[in-house]
PyMOL commands that place a pseudoatom at each C-alpha (Angstrom):
pseudoatom trace, name=CA, resn=UNK, resi=1, chain=A, elem=C, hetatm=0, pos=[-67.374, -39.723, 68.101]
pseudoatom trace, name=CA, resn=UNK, resi=2, chain=A, elem=C, hetatm=0, pos=[-65.543, -36.831, 66.459]
pseudoatom trace, name=CA, resn=UNK, resi=3, chain=A, elem=C, hetatm=0, pos=[-68.481, -36.091, 64.193]
pseudoatom trace, name=CA, resn=UNK, resi=4, chain=A, elem=C, hetatm=0, pos=[-70.822, -35.978, 67.205]
pseudoatom trace, name=CA, resn=UNK, resi=5, chain=A, elem=C, hetatm=0, pos=[-68.634, -33.230, 68.661]
pseudoatom trace, name=CA, resn=UNK, resi=6, chain=A, elem=C, hetatm=0, pos=[-68.855, -31.297, 65.394]
pseudoatom trace, name=CA, resn=UNK, resi=7, chain=A, elem=C, hetatm=0, pos=[-65.233, -31.967, 64.487]
pseudoatom trace, name=CA, resn=UNK, resi=8, chain=A, elem=C, hetatm=0, pos=[-64.524, -31.678, 60.797]
pseudoatom trace, name=CA, resn=UNK, resi=9, chain=A, elem=C, hetatm=0, pos=[-61.382, -31.868, 58.713]
pseudoatom trace, name=CA, resn=UNK, resi=10, chain=A, elem=C, hetatm=0, pos=[-61.341, -30.038, 55.401]
pseudoatom trace, name=CA, resn=UNK, resi=11, chain=A, elem=C, hetatm=0, pos=[-59.701, -31.259, 52.218]
pseudoatom trace, name=CA, resn=UNK, resi=12, chain=A, elem=C, hetatm=0, pos=[-57.304, -28.314, 52.514]
pseudoatom trace, name=CA, resn=UNK, resi=13, chain=A, elem=C, hetatm=0, pos=[-56.240, -29.433, 56.001]
pseudoatom trace, name=CA, resn=UNK, resi=14, chain=A, elem=C, hetatm=0, pos=[-55.635, -32.965, 54.739]
pseudoatom trace, name=CA, resn=UNK, resi=15, chain=A, elem=C, hetatm=0, pos=[-53.630, -31.729, 51.748]
pseudoatom trace, name=CA, resn=UNK, resi=16, chain=A, elem=C, hetatm=0, pos=[-51.557, -29.407, 53.942]
pseudoatom trace, name=CA, resn=UNK, resi=17, chain=A, elem=C, hetatm=0, pos=[-50.868, -32.229, 56.389]
pseudoatom trace, name=CA, resn=UNK, resi=18, chain=A, elem=C, hetatm=0, pos=[-49.858, -34.605, 53.593]
pseudoatom trace, name=CA, resn=UNK, resi=19, chain=A, elem=C, hetatm=0, pos=[-47.587, -31.943, 52.099]
pseudoatom trace, name=CA, resn=UNK, resi=20, chain=A, elem=C, hetatm=0, pos=[-45.937, -31.453, 55.497]
pseudoatom trace, name=CA, resn=UNK, resi=21, chain=A, elem=C, hetatm=0, pos=[-45.330, -35.204, 55.784]
pseudoatom trace, name=CA, resn=UNK, resi=22, chain=A, elem=C, hetatm=0, pos=[-43.942, -35.332, 52.227]
pseudoatom trace, name=CA, resn=UNK, resi=23, chain=A, elem=C, hetatm=0, pos=[-41.583, -32.435, 52.965]
pseudoatom trace, name=CA, resn=UNK, resi=24, chain=A, elem=C, hetatm=0, pos=[-40.376, -34.063, 56.182]
pseudoatom trace, name=CA, resn=UNK, resi=25, chain=A, elem=C, hetatm=0, pos=[-39.667, -37.312, 54.348]
pseudoatom trace, name=CA, resn=UNK, resi=26, chain=A, elem=C, hetatm=0, pos=[-37.832, -35.690, 51.437]
pseudoatom trace, name=CA, resn=UNK, resi=27, chain=A, elem=C, hetatm=0, pos=[-35.689, -33.493, 53.691]
pseudoatom trace, name=CA, resn=UNK, resi=28, chain=A, elem=C, hetatm=0, pos=[-34.292, -36.458, 55.615]
pseudoatom trace, name=CA, resn=UNK, resi=29, chain=A, elem=C, hetatm=0, pos=[-32.200, -38.984, 53.691]
pseudoatom trace, name=CA, resn=UNK, resi=30, chain=A, elem=C, hetatm=0, pos=[-32.883, -41.862, 56.114]
pseudoatom trace, name=CA, resn=UNK, resi=31, chain=A, elem=C, hetatm=0, pos=[-36.620, -41.154, 56.077]
pseudoatom trace, name=CA, resn=UNK, resi=32, chain=A, elem=C, hetatm=0, pos=[-36.563, -41.038, 52.280]
pseudoatom trace, name=CA, resn=UNK, resi=33, chain=A, elem=C, hetatm=0, pos=[-34.801, -44.426, 52.121]
pseudoatom trace, name=CA, resn=UNK, resi=34, chain=A, elem=C, hetatm=0, pos=[-37.204, -45.978, 54.632]
pseudoatom trace, name=CA, resn=UNK, resi=35, chain=A, elem=C, hetatm=0, pos=[-40.196, -44.558, 52.782]
pseudoatom trace, name=CA, resn=UNK, resi=36, chain=A, elem=C, hetatm=0, pos=[-38.969, -45.972, 49.472]
pseudoatom trace, name=CA, resn=UNK, resi=37, chain=A, elem=C, hetatm=0, pos=[-38.566, -49.403, 51.082]
pseudoatom trace, name=CA, resn=UNK, resi=38, chain=A, elem=C, hetatm=0, pos=[-42.128, -49.072, 52.384]
pseudoatom trace, name=CA, resn=UNK, resi=39, chain=A, elem=C, hetatm=0, pos=[-43.433, -48.117, 48.923]
pseudoatom trace, name=CA, resn=UNK, resi=40, chain=A, elem=C, hetatm=0, pos=[-41.605, -51.072, 47.371]
pseudoatom trace, name=CA, resn=UNK, resi=41, chain=A, elem=C, hetatm=0, pos=[-43.161, -53.414, 49.930]
pseudoatom trace, name=CA, resn=UNK, resi=42, chain=A, elem=C, hetatm=0, pos=[-46.598, -52.070, 48.967]
pseudoatom trace, name=CA, resn=UNK, resi=43, chain=A, elem=C, hetatm=0, pos=[-45.822, -52.334, 45.273]
pseudoatom trace, name=CA, resn=UNK, resi=44, chain=A, elem=C, hetatm=0, pos=[-46.879, -48.762, 44.533]
pseudoatom trace, name=CA, resn=UNK, resi=45, chain=A, elem=C, hetatm=0, pos=[-45.234, -45.603, 43.253]
pseudoatom trace, name=CA, resn=UNK, resi=46, chain=A, elem=C, hetatm=0, pos=[-44.924, -42.514, 45.406]
pseudoatom trace, name=CA, resn=UNK, resi=47, chain=A, elem=C, hetatm=0, pos=[-47.669, -40.749, 43.432]
pseudoatom trace, name=CA, resn=UNK, resi=48, chain=A, elem=C, hetatm=0, pos=[-49.978, -43.756, 43.729]
pseudoatom trace, name=CA, resn=UNK, resi=49, chain=A, elem=C, hetatm=0, pos=[-49.408, -43.814, 47.486]
pseudoatom trace, name=CA, resn=UNK, resi=50, chain=A, elem=C, hetatm=0, pos=[-50.042, -40.107, 48.105]
pseudoatom trace, name=CA, resn=UNK, resi=51, chain=A, elem=C, hetatm=0, pos=[-53.093, -40.023, 45.817]
pseudoatom trace, name=CA, resn=UNK, resi=52, chain=A, elem=C, hetatm=0, pos=[-54.606, -43.219, 47.194]
pseudoatom trace, name=CA, resn=UNK, resi=53, chain=A, elem=C, hetatm=0, pos=[-58.044, -42.902, 48.794]
pseudoatom trace, name=CA, resn=UNK, resi=54, chain=A, elem=C, hetatm=0, pos=[-56.779, -45.089, 51.656]
pseudoatom trace, name=CA, resn=UNK, resi=55, chain=A, elem=C, hetatm=0, pos=[-53.852, -42.761, 52.336]
pseudoatom trace, name=CA, resn=UNK, resi=56, chain=A, elem=C, hetatm=0, pos=[-56.027, -39.665, 52.235]
pseudoatom trace, name=CA, resn=UNK, resi=57, chain=A, elem=C, hetatm=0, pos=[-58.601, -41.293, 54.519]
pseudoatom trace, name=CA, resn=UNK, resi=58, chain=A, elem=C, hetatm=0, pos=[-55.895, -42.391, 56.980]
pseudoatom trace, name=CA, resn=UNK, resi=59, chain=A, elem=C, hetatm=0, pos=[-54.488, -38.858, 57.243]
pseudoatom trace, name=CA, resn=UNK, resi=60, chain=A, elem=C, hetatm=0, pos=[-57.997, -37.377, 57.543]
pseudoatom trace, name=CA, resn=UNK, resi=61, chain=A, elem=C, hetatm=0, pos=[-58.701, -39.792, 60.409]
pseudoatom trace, name=CA, resn=UNK, resi=62, chain=A, elem=C, hetatm=0, pos=[-55.402, -38.915, 62.088]
pseudoatom trace, name=CA, resn=UNK, resi=63, chain=A, elem=C, hetatm=0, pos=[-56.306, -35.226, 61.968]
pseudoatom trace, name=CA, resn=UNK, resi=64, chain=A, elem=C, hetatm=0, pos=[-59.790, -35.919, 63.336]
pseudoatom trace, name=CA, resn=UNK, resi=65, chain=A, elem=C, hetatm=0, pos=[-58.356, -37.943, 66.208]
pseudoatom trace, name=CA, resn=UNK, resi=66, chain=A, elem=C, hetatm=0, pos=[-55.910, -35.140, 66.941]
pseudoatom trace, name=CA, resn=UNK, resi=67, chain=A, elem=C, hetatm=0, pos=[-58.707, -32.572, 67.037]
pseudoatom trace, name=CA, resn=UNK, resi=68, chain=A, elem=C, hetatm=0, pos=[-60.843, -34.846, 69.206]
pseudoatom trace, name=CA, resn=UNK, resi=69, chain=A, elem=C, hetatm=0, pos=[-58.025, -35.280, 71.705]
pseudoatom trace, name=CA, resn=UNK, resi=70, chain=A, elem=C, hetatm=0, pos=[-57.436, -31.541, 71.547]
pseudoatom trace, name=CA, resn=UNK, resi=71, chain=A, elem=C, hetatm=0, pos=[-60.967, -30.834, 72.783]
pseudoatom trace, name=CA, resn=UNK, resi=72, chain=A, elem=C, hetatm=0, pos=[-60.409, -32.932, 75.874]
pseudoatom trace, name=CA, resn=UNK, resi=73, chain=A, elem=C, hetatm=0, pos=[-56.879, -31.586, 76.327]
pseudoatom trace, name=CA, resn=UNK, resi=74, chain=A, elem=C, hetatm=0, pos=[-58.144, -27.990, 76.524]
pseudoatom trace, name=CA, resn=UNK, resi=75, chain=A, elem=C, hetatm=0, pos=[-60.905, -28.882, 78.978]
pseudoatom trace, name=CA, resn=UNK, resi=76, chain=A, elem=C, hetatm=0, pos=[-58.583, -30.887, 81.205]
pseudoatom trace, name=CA, resn=UNK, resi=77, chain=A, elem=C, hetatm=0, pos=[-55.870, -28.189, 81.167]
pseudoatom trace, name=CA, resn=UNK, resi=78, chain=A, elem=C, hetatm=0, pos=[-58.449, -25.646, 82.296]
pseudoatom trace, name=CA, resn=UNK, resi=79, chain=A, elem=C, hetatm=0, pos=[-59.690, -27.932, 85.044]
pseudoatom trace, name=CA, resn=UNK, resi=80, chain=A, elem=C, hetatm=0, pos=[-56.192, -28.949, 86.207]
pseudoatom trace, name=CA, resn=UNK, resi=81, chain=A, elem=C, hetatm=0, pos=[-53.829, -26.059, 85.372]
pseudoatom trace, name=CA, resn=UNK, resi=82, chain=A, elem=C, hetatm=0, pos=[-51.009, -27.421, 87.548]
pseudoatom trace, name=CA, resn=UNK, resi=83, chain=A, elem=C, hetatm=0, pos=[-50.850, -30.857, 85.919]
pseudoatom trace, name=CA, resn=UNK, resi=84, chain=A, elem=C, hetatm=0, pos=[-47.825, -31.741, 83.811]
pseudoatom trace, name=CA, resn=UNK, resi=85, chain=A, elem=C, hetatm=0, pos=[-48.063, -32.512, 80.097]
pseudoatom trace, name=CA, resn=UNK, resi=86, chain=A, elem=C, hetatm=0, pos=[-47.760, -36.258, 80.720]
pseudoatom trace, name=CA, resn=UNK, resi=87, chain=A, elem=C, hetatm=0, pos=[-50.449, -36.130, 83.417]
pseudoatom trace, name=CA, resn=UNK, resi=88, chain=A, elem=C, hetatm=0, pos=[-52.756, -34.231, 81.058]
pseudoatom trace, name=CA, resn=UNK, resi=89, chain=A, elem=C, hetatm=0, pos=[-52.147, -36.799, 78.302]
pseudoatom trace, name=CA, resn=UNK, resi=90, chain=A, elem=C, hetatm=0, pos=[-52.995, -39.651, 80.695]
pseudoatom trace, name=CA, resn=UNK, resi=91, chain=A, elem=C, hetatm=0, pos=[-56.238, -37.923, 81.638]
pseudoatom trace, name=CA, resn=UNK, resi=92, chain=A, elem=C, hetatm=0, pos=[-57.078, -37.334, 77.959]
pseudoatom trace, name=CA, resn=UNK, resi=93, chain=A, elem=C, hetatm=0, pos=[-56.473, -41.005, 77.194]
pseudoatom trace, name=CA, resn=UNK, resi=94, chain=A, elem=C, hetatm=0, pos=[-58.595, -42.038, 80.184]
pseudoatom trace, name=CA, resn=UNK, resi=95, chain=A, elem=C, hetatm=0, pos=[-61.466, -39.762, 79.113]
pseudoatom trace, name=CA, resn=UNK, resi=96, chain=A, elem=C, hetatm=0, pos=[-61.403, -41.063, 75.539]
pseudoatom trace, name=CA, resn=UNK, resi=97, chain=A, elem=C, hetatm=0, pos=[-61.311, -44.675, 76.739]
pseudoatom trace, name=CA, resn=UNK, resi=98, chain=A, elem=C, hetatm=0, pos=[-64.346, -43.928, 78.917]
pseudoatom trace, name=CA, resn=UNK, resi=99, chain=A, elem=C, hetatm=0, pos=[-66.178, -42.522, 75.886]
pseudoatom trace, name=CA, resn=UNK, resi=100, chain=A, elem=C, hetatm=0, pos=[-65.277, -45.602, 73.837]
pseudoatom trace, name=CA, resn=UNK, resi=101, chain=A, elem=C, hetatm=0, pos=[-66.560, -47.887, 76.613]
pseudoatom trace, name=CA, resn=UNK, resi=102, chain=A, elem=C, hetatm=0, pos=[-69.868, -46.003, 76.667]
pseudoatom trace, name=CA, resn=UNK, resi=103, chain=A, elem=C, hetatm=0, pos=[-70.209, -46.364, 72.885]
pseudoatom trace, name=CA, resn=UNK, resi=104, chain=A, elem=C, hetatm=0, pos=[-69.390, -50.071, 73.019]
pseudoatom trace, name=CA, resn=UNK, resi=105, chain=A, elem=C, hetatm=0, pos=[-72.151, -50.683, 75.564]
pseudoatom trace, name=CA, resn=UNK, resi=106, chain=A, elem=C, hetatm=0, pos=[-74.661, -49.160, 73.163]
pseudoatom trace, name=CA, resn=UNK, resi=107, chain=A, elem=C, hetatm=0, pos=[-73.712, -51.457, 70.282]
pseudoatom trace, name=CA, resn=UNK, resi=108, chain=A, elem=C, hetatm=0, pos=[-76.268, -54.165, 69.649]
pseudoatom trace, name=CA, resn=UNK, resi=109, chain=A, elem=C, hetatm=0, pos=[-75.431, -57.159, 67.502]
pseudoatom trace, name=CA, resn=UNK, resi=110, chain=A, elem=C, hetatm=0, pos=[-78.323, -59.077, 66.022]
pseudoatom trace, name=CA, resn=UNK, resi=111, chain=A, elem=C, hetatm=0, pos=[-77.929, -62.713, 65.115]
pseudoatom trace, name=CA, resn=UNK, resi=112, chain=A, elem=C, hetatm=0, pos=[-79.686, -63.911, 62.015]
pseudoatom trace, name=CA, resn=UNK, resi=113, chain=A, elem=C, hetatm=0, pos=[-80.814, -67.490, 61.963]
for i in range(1, 113): cmd.bond("trace and resi %d" % i, "trace and resi %d" % (i + 1))
show_as sticks, trace
zoom trace
């Protein structure tokens, strides 16, 4: 749905986001410990994790979702300027769920026999 709205995330945005996450983790001792436990459970090194196509794709998707929500957030804030942040977020979630429901109705599954 993000692509239909013309939402794109550049490689630079993804790299900047990943670098921000890395910095946050390394600046907090507890986060660093938890992250190392996570890496151990995955059986990968820190470099392998950050350079993994799956990791990069996950962060790209997170940024796209954030931008997609942002489009609705702006529209809803303009329409309802007196709504609180939590009310706006509920309306954003509702609007996105409506869009998902519309997409699901359009999905056709063919059975092969």
